[in-house]
C-alpha positions as CSV (number, residue, x, y, z in Angstrom):
1,X,26.5,14.1,20.0
2,X,26.0,10.9,17.9
3,X,22.7,10.3,19.6
4,X,21.4,13.8,18.8
5,X,22.8,13.8,15.2
6,X,22.1,10.2,14.1
7,X,19.5,9.0,16.7
8,X,21.9,6.1,17.2
9,X,25.2,5.6,19.1
10,X,27.5,3.0,20.6
11,X,29.2,3.6,23.9
12,X,32.1,1.4,24.7
13,X,32.1,0.9,28.5
14,X,35.0,-1.5,28.5
15,X,36.9,-3.5,25.8
16,X,34.4,-6.3,26.1
17,X,31.2,-4.3,26.7
18,X,29.4,-2.0,24.4
19,X,26.1,-0.3,24.9
20,X,23.9,0.4,21.9
21,X,21.5,3.3,22.1
22,X,18.8,4.3,19.7
23,X,16.1,7.0,19.8
24,X,13.0,5.3,18.6
25,X,10.0,7.4,17.6
26,X,6.8,6.0,19.2
27,X,4.1,5.6,16.7
28,X,0.4,5.7,17.5
29,X,-1.2,2.2,17.7
30,X,-2.0,0.9,14.1
31,X,-5.5,0.4,13.0
32,X,-7.2,-2.9,13.9
33,X,-6.8,-5.5,11.1
34,X,-10.0,-7.1,9.9
35,X,-10.4,-10.4,7.9
36,X,-11.5,-8.5,4.8
37,X,-8.6,-5.9,4.7
38,X,-6.1,-6.2,1.9
39,X,-2.5,-5.4,2.9
40,X,-0.4,-3.6,0.3
41,X,3.4,-3.2,0.7
42,X,4.6,0.4,0.5
43,X,8.0,-0.7,-0.8
44,X,10.0,-3.9,-1.4
45,X,10.8,-5.9,1.8
46,X,13.7,-8.3,2.4
47,X,12.0,-11.4,4.0
48,X,15.0,-12.5,6.0
49,X,14.9,-9.4,8.2
50,X,11.6,-10.6,9.7
51,X,10.4,-13.3,12.1
52,X,9.5,-16.7,10.6
53,X,5.7,-16.1,10.6
54,X,6.1,-12.8,8.7
55,X,8.5,-14.5,6.3
56,X,5.8,-17.1,5.7
57,X,3.1,-14.6,4.8
58,X,5.1,-12.0,2.9
59,X,4.9,-13.9,-0.5
60,X,1.1,-13.7,-0.2
61,X,0.9,-10.0,0.4
62,X,0.3,-8.8,-3.2
63,X,-2.4,-6.1,-2.8
64,X,-5.1,-8.5,-4.0
65,X,-5.4,-11.1,-1.3
66,X,-7.3,-10.2,1.9
67,X,-6.2,-11.3,5.4
68,X,-8.3,-14.4,5.6
69,X,-7.2,-15.6,2.2
70,X,-3.5,-15.0,3.1
71,X,-4.0,-17.0,6.3
72,X,-5.6,-19.9,4.4
73,X,-3.0,-20.0,1.6
74,X,0.0,-19.5,3.9
75,X,-1.4,-22.0,6.3
76,X,-0.9,-19.6,9.2
77,X,-3.4,-19.0,12.1
78,X,-5.5,-16.0,11.4
79,X,-4.6,-14.2,14.6
80,X,-0.9,-14.5,13.8
81,X,-1.4,-13.1,10.3
82,X,-3.3,-10.1,11.8
83,X,-0.5,-9.6,14.4
84,X,2.2,-9.7,11.7
85,X,0.3,-7.3,9.4
86,X,-0.4,-4.9,12.3
87,X,3.3,-5.0,13.2
88,X,4.2,-4.1,9.6
89,X,1.6,-1.3,9.6
90,X,3.2,0.1,12.8
91,X,6.6,0.3,11.0
92,X,5.0,1.9,7.8
93,X,5.7,-1.0,5.6
94,X,2.1,-1.9,4.8
95,X,-1.1,0.0,4.3
96,X,-4.6,-1.5,4.3
97,X,-7.2,-1.1,1.6
98,X,-10.6,-2.6,1.2
99,X,-11.3,-5.6,-1.1
100,X,-11.7,-4.5,-4.8
101,X,-15.3,-5.0,-6.1
102,X,-16.9,-3.6,-9.2
103,X,-20.0,-2.7,-7.0
104,X,-17.9,-0.4,-4.8
105,X,-18.3,3.4,-5.0
106,X,-15.3,5.6,-4.5
107,X,-15.2,9.4,-4.0
108,X,-12.2,11.6,-4.5
109,X,-10.7,13.7,-1.7
110,X,-9.1,17.1,-1.9
111,X,-5.7,15.3,-2.1
112,X,-6.4,14.7,-5.7
113,X,-5.1,18.2,-6.4
114,X,-1.6,16.8,-5.5
115,X,-1.8,14.5,-8.5
116,X,-2.7,17.3,-10.8
117,X,0.2,19.5,-9.6
118,X,3.0,17.0,-9.1
119,X,4.6,15.7,-12.3
120,X,6.7,12.9,-10.7
121,X,3.5,11.7,-8.9
122,X,1.8,11.7,-12.3
123,X,4.6,9.6,-13.8
124,X,4.4,7.2,-10.9
125,X,0.6,6.9,-11.4
126,X,0.9,6.3,-15.1
127,X,3.4,3.5,-14.6
128,X,1.3,2.0,-11.8
129,X,-2.1,2.0,-13.5
130,X,-1.1,1.2,-17.1
131,X,-1.9,-2.3,-18.2
132,X,1.3,-4.4,-18.4
133,X,0.7,-5.2,-22.1
134,X,-0.3,-1.6,-23.0
135,X,2.0,0.2,-25.4
136,X,2.0,3.1,-25.3
137,X,1.3,3.7,-21.7
138,X,-2.0,5.2,-20.5
139,X,-2.2,9.0,-20.7
140,X,-2.5,11.1,-17.6
141,X,-5.5,12.8,-19.1
142,X,-7.4,9.5,-19.3
143,X,-6.4,8.5,-15.8
144,X,-7.3,11.9,-14.2
145,X,-10.7,11.8,-16.1
146,X,-11.6,8.5,-14.4
147,X,-10.6,9.9,-10.9
148,X,-12.6,13.0,-11.5
149,X,-15.8,11.1,-12.4
150,X,-15.8,9.1,-9.2
151,X,-18.9,10.5,-7.5
152,X,-21.8,9.4,-5.2
153,X,-23.7,6.6,-6.9
154,X,-21.1,5.9,-9.6
155,X,-19.8,2.3,-9.1
156,X,-16.6,1.1,-10.6
157,X,-18.7,-1.0,-12.9
158,X,-20.6,2.1,-14.1
159,X,-17.3,4.0,-14.5
160,X,-15.9,1.1,-16.6
161,X,-19.0,0.9,-18.8
162,X,-19.0,4.7,-19.4
163,X,-15.2,5.2,-20.0
164,X,-13.9,1.7,-21.0
165,X,-10.5,2.1,-19.2
166,X,-9.1,-1.0,-20.9
167,X,-9.4,0.7,-24.2
168,X,-7.1,3.4,-22.9
169,X,-4.6,1.0,-21.4
170,X,-5.7,1.5,-17.8
171,X,-6.1,-1.3,-15.3
172,X,-9.1,-0.2,-13.2
173,X,-8.0,-2.4,-10.2
174,X,-4.6,-0.7,-10.2
175,X,-6.3,2.7,-10.6
176,X,-8.4,2.2,-7.5
177,X,-5.5,0.7,-5.5
178,X,-3.2,3.6,-6.4
179,X,-5.9,6.1,-5.4
180,X,-6.5,4.4,-2.1
181,X,-2.8,4.1,-1.3
182,X,-2.2,7.8,-2.0
183,X,-5.4,9.1,-0.4
184,X,-7.0,10.4,-3.6
């Protein structure tokens, strides 16, 4: 009953022997990690729950550094960094995004509708993309306008020159990162 209800149970075979059972969901193989991928933590992680190599690279996973830079700065072999990141992807702790460049072109997906309809997602977006020193915070209207103007041929640089996100309290790097993480 415990196994069906909680996916975990302990069976005491004898006073000195206990069998621990857990139903684990098998995930599909995670995507292959490339040198240029940028890992982004989906939520805060406690380093002491991981192996030593993962503990060594976790401080360098900030959503800005790419895999080869993390390997260099953490002084860890590239193949080990890739294996650790791939393991964290498997468990849903990390997602990968491309390196931010002002010459990149981004297109919105139909998932952008979720941002328009979900108030709590809008609040999360505003907190994430607003510049730290910006008071008051960026408005949802300004943020959504930037997302809506992402179209073929419009680079991030062109978008910034046309709308000046800094003047509206928006961090364009955070805007792109949030959009990639949420699939917008």
